[in-house]
FIZALO-789227 format. One line per 10 residues: their letters; for each residue x negated, y, z of C-alpha. Coordinates in Angstrom, 1 decimal, decimal comma. Layout:
BEGIN
a	X:Y:Z  ...
//
This chain:
BEGIN
xxxxxxxxxx	-117,4:65,2:77,6  -114,9:63,8:75,9  -113,2:62,5:79,3  -113,2:65,5:80,4  -111,6:67,5:77,3  -109,1:64,6:77,2  -108,4:64,4:80,8  -107,3:68,4:80,5  -105,7:67,8:77,2  -103,7:65,3:79,8
xxxxxxxxxx	-103,1:67,9:82,1  -101,9:71,1:79,7  -99,3:68,5:78,4  -101,1:68,3:75,2  -101,8:64,5:75,2  -100,5:61,4:76,2  -102,4:59,4:78,8  -102,6:56,6:76,5  -103,4:58,5:74,0  -106,1:60,2:75,6
xxxxxxxxxx	-107,7:56,8:77,4  -107,9:55,7:73,6  -109,5:59,0:71,9  -112,1:58,5:75,1  -112,9:54,8:74,3  -113,6:55,6:70,4  -115,8:58,3:71,2  -117,7:56,4:73,6  -118,0:53,8:70,6  -118,9:56,0:68,2
xxxxxxxxxx	-121,7:57,5:70,5  -122,7:54,1:71,5  -123,2:52,9:68,1  -125,2:56,2:67,0  -127,4:56,0:69,9  -128,3:52,6:68,5  -129,0:53,9:64,9  -131,0:56,8:66,3  -133,1:54,6:68,6  -134,0:51,9:65,9
xxxxxxxxxx	-134,8:54,7:63,4  -137,4:56,3:66,2  -138,7:52,5:66,6  -139,6:52,0:63,0  -141,2:55,5:62,6  -143,2:55,0:65,7  -144,2:51,5:64,6  -145,1:53,2:61,5  -147,2:56,1:62,7  -149,1:54,0:65,4
xxxxx	-150,1:51,7:62,4  -151,2:54,2:60,2  -153,4:55,9:62,5  -155,0:52,7:63,0  -156,9:52,8:59,7
//
């Protein structure tokens, strides 16, 4: 989604191409980090629930 928004901003003249690339890379890194943290948290919850149901 970020890439599309940034490309549109370049075509409209609202952003330079290099700024659009940097913003897209930054947004991608943020999304990857968020996904990693969420995945780790869900794994911990799933493991905790599976251990508690086995008692």
